[in-house]
C-alpha positions in Angstrom: 1.9 -5.5 33.2 1.2 -5.3 36.9 -2.2 -4.3 38.1 -0.9 -1.0 39.5 0.3 0.0 36.0 -3.0 -0.5 34.3 -4.2 2.6 32.3 -7.1 4.7 33.4 -10.2 4.5 31.2 -13.1 6.9 31.0 -16.5 5.3 30.6 -19.4 6.6 28.6 -22.8 4.9 28.7 -25.8 5.4 26.5 -28.9 4.7 28.6 -31.4 4.4 25.7 -31.3 4.2 21.9 -31.3 7.8 20.4 -29.8 9.5 23.5 -26.2 10.7 23.9 -23.6 8.8 25.6 -22.8 10.3 29.1 -19.8 10.1 31.1 -20.4 7.6 33.9 -17.0 7.3 35.6 -13.5 5.9 35.3 -11.7 2.6 35.8 -8.4 0.8 35.5 -8.0 -2.0 33.0 -5.2 -3.6 31.0 -6.9 -3.1 27.7 -10.1 -2.0 25.9 -11.9 -5.3 26.0 -11.4 -5.6 29.8 -12.3 -2.0 30.3 -15.7 -2.6 28.4 -16.3 -5.8 30.4 -15.6 -4.0 33.7 -17.7 -1.0 32.7 -20.6 -3.2 32.0 -20.3 -4.8 35.4 -19.7 -1.5 37.2 -21.9 1.1 35.4 -24.9 -1.0 33.9 -25.7 -3.5 36.6 -29.4 -2.8 36.4 -29.7 -3.0 32.6 -29.8 0.8 32.3 -27.5 0.9 29.2 -27.6 0.1 25.6 -24.1 1.1 24.6 -20.7 1.6 26.3 -17.8 3.6 25.1 -14.4 3.4 26.8 -11.5 5.8 26.1 -8.1 5.6 27.5 -7.7 8.8 29.6 -4.4 9.7 28.0 -6.2 10.2 24.6 -8.6 12.9 26.1 -7.4 16.5 25.6 -9.2 19.4 27.0 -8.9 23.2 27.6 -7.8 24.5 31.0 -10.0 26.6 33.2 -7.4 29.3 33.1 -7.9 29.5 29.4 -11.6 29.9 29.5 -11.5 33.7 29.0 -9.5 33.6 25.8 -11.3 30.4 24.5 -15.0 31.3 25.0 -15.3 35.0 25.3 -14.8 35.7 21.6 -18.3 34.3 21.1 -19.8 37.4 22.6 -18.9 39.6 19.7 -20.7 37.3 17.2 -24.2 38.7 17.5 -25.6 36.4 14.8 -25.2 33.5 17.4 -27.7 35.3 19.7 -31.1 35.4 18.2 -32.1 38.5 20.0 -32.9 40.5 16.9 -35.3 38.0 15.2 -38.9 38.5 15.2 -40.7 35.2 16.2 -44.4 34.9 15.1 -46.9 34.2 17.8 -47.9 31.0 16.1 -44.5 29.5 16.8 -45.1 29.4 20.5 -42.3 28.5 22.9 -38.9 28.5 21.2 
């Protein structure tokens, strides 16, 4: 496989234990092992990571922006998801 044919990998880094992985960027590599090694060198140079995930981009599926109305608007008609009708006691404080 020539370098120009290497697949694209998405890199996710967890900065501290207990936090979520966050997308850090993308890179090309021939396999997962090399992608992790390159991701470590590129995205955690200053020891800011405790865990790295790499996912080959072709395995990521997403919605399209043009589908956002049909995909996300139905949530508006589910009032139980919006706690506007709950009474919160004063003792609770900020919620």
